[in-house]
N, C-alpha and C positions, 0 to 999 in steps of 0.2 A: 757107401755108394750113393745114397740119397743126397748126401751133402754135395758131392761132385756134380750130380745131376742138376740140382737147384742152382749151383754156382754157374753152370753152363747156361742155364736159362737167364740168369742175371746178366751174363756177358752178352747175350743177345738183346736184352731190353736196354742195357746201358747206352749204346749208341743212339737209340731212338730217343731216349730221355735227353741226351746231350743236344741232339738236333732240335728237339722241340723247345729247349730252353734258350739256345743261343742263335739258332738260324731260322726257326719257324716264322713264316710270314714275311721274310725279306724278299722283295721283288727281284733283286738282282742275284739271288742265290741260285747257283747252278747245281741241280741235283745230280748231274753227271760229272761234276767237277772233282777236284782232288780231295775235298773235305769228306765227301761221302765214301770215297775209296779208302781213305785212311781210317775212317770209322769202321768200315767193313773188315779191313785187314786187321785192325786192332782186336775186334771181337773174335775173329778167326784164330789169331795167335793166342789169345787168352784161353779159348776153348782147348786148343792143342796143348797148352802148358798145364792144364788141370783136367786131365781125362778121367773118365769113370773106369775104375779098376774092377774087373770081374774075375771069376775063377778061370783056371786053365790058361792063364796068360793073355786073356783078352783085354784090350783097352778100347774105349770108345769115347768120342766127344761129339760136339754139335758143329764141327767145322763145315760139314756138308749142308747143314741148315742155312748157314751164312751164305754158302755158295748158291743154294737154291733161291734164296730171297734176292740175291744180287742178280742172278741170271734172269729171273722172271720180272722183277720190278725195276731193275737197272739196265745198264747198257751192256752190249757184248764186250766192249773194251774193258769195262770193270770186271766182268766175269773172267776174261782171259787173264787179267792181271792177278786176280785172286787165286786162280788155278796155279799160276806161276809161283805166287807166295806160298801156297799150300805145299806144292811139290818141293820147292827149294828148302823150306823150313823143315819138312819131314825128312828130307835127305840129310840135312845138317844134324838132325837129332839122331839119325842112325837107327839100326835095328831092322828086324825082318818086317816090321809094320809098313815100311816104305813100299814094298811090293804089293801088300794088301791094299794100300791106298790107291796105287796105280790101277789095280784090278777094279776097284769100285768106281774110280773116275772114268775108266773105259766104258763101264756100263751106264753110269748116271748122266754123264755130260750129253750124250746124244738124246736122252730122254728130256733133259732140260731144254735143249735147242728145239725139240719137237713141240714142247709145251709153250714155248715163246710165241708160236704162231697165233695171232689174234688173241693173245693173253689179255691185253688191256681192254679189249672189247667184250670180254666175257663178264657175266654178273659177278659181283663180289663174292657170293657164296661159292661159286664154281672156282674162282681164283683161290680162295682159302683151301678148298679141298685139294686142288692141284698141288699147292705149295706143301701142305701137310703130307700128302702121299709121297711126294718126291723127297721130302726131308727125312722121312722115316725109312725110305727104301734102302739106304745103305745098311740098316740094321740086319735085315735078312741076308743082304748081299755078303756082309762080313761073317754072319753066323754060318752060312752054308758054303761061302767061298773059301774061307781059310782052310777047312779040311781038304778042299780040292787042291789048294796050293801046297799045303804042308801035310803030307800023308800021316804024320804021327799025331795029329790033333784029332781027338774024338769028341763027339757031341754027347753031352749028358743032359738029363732032364733038369738038373739044377741050373745049368748054363742057359737052357732054353727059357726057364722061368725068369732068369735075370734079364735076358734080352727082351722078353715080353714086357717086363717092368720098364726097361729103358724106352721101348717104343711108346708105351702109354704116356709116360711123363714127357717124352720128347714131343709127342703129338699135342699134348695140352700146352706145353711151353711155346711151341710153334704157333698154335692158335692164338695165344695171347699176343705174341709179337705181330702176327698178321692183322689182328684186330686193331692194334694201334696204327699200323701202316695204312689200313683201309680207312680208318677214321681221319687220318691226316690227309689222305687223298680226297676224301669227301669235303673236308674243311677247306682245302685248297681250291676245289671246284666251286664251292659256295662263295669264297672270297673273289674268285675270278668273275663269277656271275654278277656279284654286287658291283665290282669296278666297271664291268661292261654296261650294266644297267645305269650306273651313274653317268657314264659317258653318253649313253643314248638319251638320257633325260636332258642333259645339257644341250645336245644337238636338237632335240625336239623343241626345247624352250627357245633356242636361237632361231630355229626355223619359223616358229610362230611370231617372233618379234620382228624379224626382218623381211617377212614375205611381202608386205605391202610397201615398206619403206625402200626396198631395193628393187622389187620387180616393176613397180610403176615408173620410176625414173628410167629404167632400162627400156621399157616399152616406148616411152616418149622419145628417148635418144634413138632407138631403132627406127621409129617413124620418120624422124628428121633426116637420118642417114639415107633412108630409102628415097626420100624426095631429092636429096642432093645427088644421089647416084643417077637419077634419071636426067639430071642436067650437068653431068660431069663433062668437063671441057677437054679432057685428055684421057688416054688409056691409063696413064699412071695414076691419076685421081680416081678413076673407076676401080683400079686394082686395090688401092688403099682402102676405099670405102667398102668394097666387097670383103676385104680382110677384117675390117672393123665390124661389119655385120656378122661375120662368122664367129668372131670372138664374143659378141653380144649374145648370139644364140647359144654358145657354149656356156656362158654365164647363166643363162636362163635354164639350161639343162641341169647345172649344178644346184641351182636354187630349187628346181623341181625335185631333185634327189633328196635334198634336205626335207622338203615338205612331205615326201613319201613316208617319213617316219611317223606321221600321225597315225593313230590307231584306226583300223578299218571301221567304217560306219556300219553298225549292225543292220540298219535298214537297207543297205546295199549288198548284203551277203546273199549269194544265190548258189544254186547247184550248178557246177561247171563240169562239162564233159571234157576230160583232159585231152582226148584226141583232137577235138575241135580247136582247142587253144594252141596245141603244138602245131597243127597245120596252119593256123593263122600266123603264128610267129615265124615259122619257116618260110611262109610266103612273103612276109614283110621283109625278112632279112636275106631272101634269095639273091636280089641284085648285089647287096653288099658282099655276100659270100662269093658270087661269081667274079666280082671285081678283084677279090683276093685269091682267086683260083682255088676256092674251097668248095668241095662237093658235099651237099647235105643229104643224108639218108635218114628216112624215118621208118620206124617199125612201131605202129601205134594201133593196137587192137581197140575195138569200140567198147562202149558201155562201162567205162571207168569214170566214176563221178567223185568230185570233191566239193567241199563247201568253202567259198571264198568270195572276194571282191574281184570281178572280172578284170578290170583295168589294171589293178595292182598285180594280179597273178600274171597277166601278160607282160607287165613291166619286168617282173622277176625273171620270166623266161627269156625275154629279150636281152636283159643284162647278161645273163649267164651264157646264152648262145653267142652273143656279140663278143664276149670275152674269149670264148673258145675259138671263134673265127680269128680274132686278133692274135691268138697264141700260135697261129700257123702262118707266119709271114711268107714262107715259101710255098704256101698252098698245102692242101691235104684233104682229108676226109673227116667230116663231122657226122656222128651217128646220134640220133635222138630216138629213144625207145621207151615204151611203157611196159612195166612188169606188174601184173596184178597179183597181190597176195590176198590172204583171207580177209583181213581188215584194213589193209594198207594199199596204197598205190605208189609205185616207184616210177619216177621219171629220170632216166639216165641220159646224160649229155656227155659224150665222149669224143675227144679230139686226139690226134696224133701229133700234137705240136711240141713246144719247147719243154713243157712239164715244169714241175716245181720241186724244190727240196722239202724235206719234212718240216724244217723251220718256217719256210714260206707258207706251207699249207696250214700250219698251226696258227699263223697270224692272219690268214685270209679271213675277211669279214669283220676284222677289228677296225676301230675308228681310224680313218685316214691312212690305212695301209694299202699300198698298191705295188704290184710288180712291174707296172708300166713306167716308161720314162716320162710320159706325160699323162698324168691322171691323178685323181683324188682318192680313189678307193671307195667313193660313195656308192657307185653302182652295185658293187658286191655287198656292201653293208645293207643297202636297200633290199637286195634279194634275200639276205638272211633274215632281215626284220620282217618282211612280208610272209615268208614261210613260217617263221616262229609265231606270227599272229594267226596263222591258219592251223596252229597246233601241230606243225610238222617240224622237220629238221632237214639240213643239207649235209650229206656226207661227202668227203672229198678224198679221192685216191689219185695220187700223182707220182710220177717218177721222172726225174730230170732227163730230158732228151727222149722220153718215150710217150709223153702225153698226159692228159688229165681227164678224170671222169668225175662229174658232179652227179650225185644221186639225191634227188628230192623225194623225201618220204612224207606222205600225207595220209591222214585218215580217210578211208573210203566211206562214202555215204550212199544210201539207197534212194534213187530219185523217186521211187514209188511212195516213200514216206512223206509225211507232211513236213513242211519246212521247220516247224517248231520242234518236232521230234528229232529231226536230223541234227539240230544244234545240240 
């Protein structure tokens, strides 16, 4: 029995080993693609072909562990395919165990779908406990379910001891597999952060090198165009010069976005009341919102303070609110609210506009990515950079056709404390 148990554990580890050897670190590798599906199906079929044989005609293997890992760490499509593979192969094998498998699936699959909710946002330790619990759940289901289905099967103490042994070894084996998976997720996140930091460093260096060389000529060119505009001889010349001035202003804004990647000056950090900043930004953008038939609603309780650079924090809010307004081309309602937590302050900006797909959300804030037909993506990158410099983060929840919610999470500070202690 022990030989079969350890063989099943090896069948679980082997696909992870293959992945780390041949596909780890590849940027274009799709973790929801056919390779991962084939690795999961292969591990499941190997487990089913080499089951653990126990007394009284009981057979058990780790096929449900493969299903639990796929359902919680993978996609729903992969989970459905693996269920189909499991059912089809067990039907082909024949025997009464087919109905026992259907009984366990009927109980386990709803639990897996329930556990999928916010699974990736949970701490790694909680994720490991969930996977282990759901992996060993089929053991008591089989132990107590089979006598209910087949009345001639009796439970014995020897059989219970065997099942307890299986549960213990399966829990340890599942922990080993999940440990490798979590380490791989952590390594992937670190590599992504390194690539993003390298892109940001290049942008910062570029901004520092071109700020004077590009901005000064643009300022001179704009001045001469303004002089020519005052002496334009025809409406056509005036229209062309106005268009040129608008494009120069747009170029100035892009350069300003580049320059915003500079780190905040520690001497300019101050305690900011979030309510005041939101009211300022909503007032500035109110005409722009009215032009687009967008109504701005604010729900901002007082006495929520954060530490940051005022102008850059306002720039971050303006960028996000402006994006939300532009996401409602047919008009709509924009809600801005403050939610105070124990040690955090949340600023939520929600629109009922076009929304985004999960892929678009995952790429938002990355270098030069934008969902607009005409844009650079720098505004959103600047917002992410500013909030990160304030030791905060931006969470995004969006659904295509239903709207988007940006949640800015920042550390709360006590204005009664001295500035140095607040830092």
